[in-house]
C-alpha positions in Angstrom: 0.1 0.1 -0.4 1.1 3.4 -0.7 0.7 6.2 1.9 0.7 10.0 0.1 0.6 13.2 2.4 -0.1 16.7 1.8 1.0 18.3 5.3 0.4 22.3 5.5 0.9 23.9 9.0 -2.8 23.5 9.4 -3.9 20.3 8.5 -2.9 17.2 6.7 -4.7 14.9 3.8 -3.6 11.5 3.7 -4.4 8.8 1.0 -3.9 5.5 0.3 -3.3 3.8 -2.6 -4.3 -0.3 -2.5 -2.3 -2.9 -4.4 -6.1 -2.8 -6.6 -6.2 0.3 -6.9 -8.7 1.5 -4.3 -8.6 5.3 -2.3 -8.3 5.5 1.2 -8.1 9.1 2.9 -7.6 10.7 6.3 -7.0 14.0 7.6 -4.5 14.8 10.6 -3.3 18.0 11.9 -0.9 20.0 10.1 3.1 19.1 11.1 5.9 21.6 11.0 9.2 20.1 11.7 10.6 23.2 13.0 8.1 23.7 15.4 7.7 19.9 16.4 10.1 16.9 17.2 10.0 13.3 16.0 8.4 12.5 18.9 5.5 15.2 18.9 4.7 14.0 15.3 4.6 10.1 16.1 2.6 10.8 18.8 -0.2 12.6 17.0 0.0 9.9 13.7 -0.2 7.1 16.7 -3.7 8.4 17.5 -4.8 10.0 14.4 -3.5 8.4 11.9 -2.3 5.0 12.2 -6.3 3.4 13.4 -7.5 4.8 10.2 -4.9 2.8 8.0 -6.1 -0.8 6.9 -3.1 -2.5 5.3 0.3 -3.1 5.0 2.3 0.4 4.0 5.1 0.1 2.0 6.0 3.3 0.4 5.2 6.7 1.4 6.0 9.9 -0.2 5.7 12.9 2.5 5.0 16.6 1.6 5.1 18.8 4.0 5.8 23.0 5.5 9.1 23.3 7.1 10.9 20.2 4.8 13.3 22.6 3.7 17.0 20.6 3.9 18.0 17.1 5.3 17.9 17.9 9.1 14.1 19.2 8.5 13.0 16.1 6.7 14.9 13.9 8.7 12.9 14.9 11.7 9.4 14.1 9.7 11.1 10.6 8.4 12.1 9.4 11.9 8.5 10.2 13.2 7.1 8.3 10.2 9.2 5.4 10.2 8.7 4.7 13.7 5.0 4.4 13.4 5.3 2.3 9.8 8.7 0.0 10.6 7.4 -2.4 7.8 7.7 0.7 4.7 10.8 -0.1 2.5 10.5 3.7 0.9 9.6 6.9 3.4 10.6 10.0 0.7 10.1 13.3 2.4 10.0 16.5 0.1 9.1 20.1 0.6 5.3 21.2 0.4 6.4 23.2 -2.4 7.9 20.2 -4.1 4.2 18.5 -3.5 2.8 21.6 -4.9 4.5 21.6 -8.3 4.2 17.8 -8.7 0.0 18.1 -8.0 -0.3 21.2 -10.6 2.1 19.9 -13.1 2.2 17.0 -13.4 5.5 15.3 -15.4 5.5 18.6 -17.2 6.9 22.3 -16.8 5.7 25.2 -15.4 5.4 27.5 -12.2 3.7 25.8 -9.0 2.5 28.5 -6.6 1.2 28.0 -3.2 -1.4 30.3 -1.6 -2.3 29.6 1.5 -1.5 29.5 5.3 1.8 30.4 4.0 3.2 31.5 0.5 5.8 30.1 -2.1 7.0 29.3 -5.5 9.3 27.5 -8.2 10.2 26.7 -11.6 9.7 22.8 -11.9 11.3 21.0 -15.0 8.6 17.9 -15.1 10.3 15.9 -11.8 11.9 18.2 -10.2 12.0 21.9 -8.7 15.1 23.6 -10.4 14.6 27.3 -9.2 12.6 28.7 -6.1 12.2 32.0 -5.1 13.2 31.8 -1.8 10.0 32.0 0.9 11.7 33.8 4.1 8.5 32.4 6.0 6.0 33.8 8.3 7.6 37.0 10.3 10.1 37.7 6.9 7.7 36.8 4.1 4.5 34.6 3.0 3.2 38.0 0.7 0.0 37.0 -0.3 -1.0 34.3 2.0 -3.7 33.6 4.7 -1.1 34.3 7.2 0.0 37.8 5.4 -3.3 39.1 4.9 -4.3 37.9 8.3 -1.4 39.8 9.8 -2.6 42.5 7.9 -5.5 43.3 8.2 -5.1 43.1 12.6 -2.4 45.0 12.0 -4.6 47.7 10.2 -7.0 47.2 12.7 -5.0 47.9 16.0 -3.7 50.9 14.2 -6.7 52.6 13.9 -6.6 52.4 10.1 -9.7 50.8 9.3 -13.0 52.2 7.8 -15.6 52.8 10.5 -17.9 50.2 9.0 -15.0 47.8 8.6 -13.6 48.3 12.0 -17.2 48.0 13.8 -17.7 44.5 11.2 -14.5 43.2 12.8 -15.2 44.3 16.5 -18.2 42.6 16.4 -16.8 39.4 14.7 -13.4 38.8 17.1 -14.8 40.3 20.4 -11.4 39.5 22.3 -9.1 40.5 19.9 -6.8 43.8 21.2 -3.4 44.8 21.2 -2.4 42.7 24.5 -4.4 39.6 23.0 -2.7 39.6 19.5 1.0 40.3 20.6 0.4 37.0 23.0 -0.2 35.0 19.8 2.5 36.6 17.7 5.5 36.1 20.3 4.8 33.5 22.8 1.5 31.2 21.8 2.7 28.4 18.9 2.0 28.8 15.1 1.6 32.5 15.3 0.9 31.4 11.3 -2.3 29.7 12.4 -3.6 32.5 14.2 -3.2 35.0 12.1 -4.4 33.1 8.8 -8.0 32.8 10.8 -8.5 36.0 10.2 -8.2 36.1 6.5 -11.9 34.9 6.1 -13.1 38.5 7.1 -11.5 39.7 4.0 -13.0 37.2 2.2 -16.7 37.6 3.7 -16.5 41.8 3.2 -14.5 41.4 0.1 -17.2 43.9 -1.6 -16.1 46.5 0.8 -13.0 48.6 -1.6 -11.0 48.4 1.4 -11.0 44.8 1.9 -11.1 44.2 -1.9 -7.5 46.7 -2.6 -6.0 45.2 0.5 -6.2 41.3 -1.2 -5.8 42.8 -4.5 -2.0 45.0 -3.3 -0.9 41.5 -1.3 -1.7 39.8 -4.2 0.6 41.9 -6.6 3.3 41.2 -3.6 3.6 38.0 -4.0 4.0 38.2 -8.3 6.8 40.7 -7.6 8.4 38.9 -4.6 8.2 35.0 -6.4 6.7 35.2 -10.0 9.0 38.0 -12.0 12.0 36.2 -10.7 11.7 33.7 -13.0 12.4 34.6 -16.5 10.4 32.0 -18.4 7.0 33.5 -16.5 5.5 34.6 -20.0 6.2 31.1 -21.7 5.2 28.9 -19.2 1.7 27.7 -17.1 1.2 28.9 -13.8 -0.4 27.3 -11.8 -2.1 27.4 -7.8 -2.6 25.7 -5.0 -4.1 26.7 -1.4 -7.2 27.8 0.0 -6.5 31.5 -0.6 -5.9 31.0 -3.9 -9.1 29.1 -4.4 -11.1 31.2 -2.6 -10.0 34.3 -3.9 -9.6 33.1 -7.3 -11.6 36.0 -8.9 -9.5 38.3 -7.6 -5.9 36.5 -7.9 -6.6 35.7 -11.9 -7.5 39.6 -12.3 -4.2 40.4 -10.3 -1.7 38.0 -12.6 -3.9 39.5 -15.7 -3.4 43.2 -15.3 0.3 41.9 -15.2 0.0 40.1 -18.5 0.6 36.9 -17.4 -1.8 34.1 -17.3 -3.4 31.5 -14.4 -4.3 27.8 -15.8 -4.8 25.9 -12.5 -6.2 26.2 -9.3 -6.7 24.0 -6.9 -7.6 24.4 -2.9 -5.3 21.4 -2.1 -2.7 18.8 -3.7 -4.0 15.8 -2.3 -6.0 14.9 -5.3 -3.2 15.3 -7.9 -0.6 13.9 -5.9 -2.4 11.0 -5.9 -2.4 11.0 -9.8 1.1 11.3 -9.8 2.1 8.5 -8.0 -0.8 6.1 -8.9 
């Protein structure tokens, strides 16, 4: 049995492919080796994933946030081998490689992530050949849910929102104040998840010119920081995956078009594409 995982900072989607071709699925919390060690990940897999697996896992293909090098990939691989010692093959790659394979399959293209975080790469049909070098939540992630939420909350705390948006925000998030935000930003785990949770407010109010402009400008910044660094951007297909890209697809397509580029495929999650790639 093949086990495939797409793990973001918020959740992990799992698929199994049985020898007869039957597809199984499961969902657990997200994992990130920058924030969690092997023992923590293994404990969660033991509790949430293993009971859903019916059969012997022979190979694992895991793509996840934070899996950016041998050390971080090794943290996840150790956890997977602890839970699935019978697996002969355990491959751990970045969420960006997973996105590229899900979006482009075996063709060249530019693959972009716009979810809780953001990133982009140039893909040759098998591997990543160039990246834009995402700097993570605090120093980058432009255009992502985390970035949108951080921008919104910052403007709210600085009293820079129009009165009607500010009142809506206060009614919806009664417990949000300066000290609460600073605590989540600097003391609580996963600040990216916390700030990304506010991005839905912009989605629900995107008909308001200020909310729309905040999203538009965030996507403009994403294109400038990521896509414009690829020399062949005008000749290769550009694809997106992630909840932000999917739900804000109308604004995203408008921004990309205004920059003289063309979007082809937009997926909410990579897991279906990865299942096809590995099947």
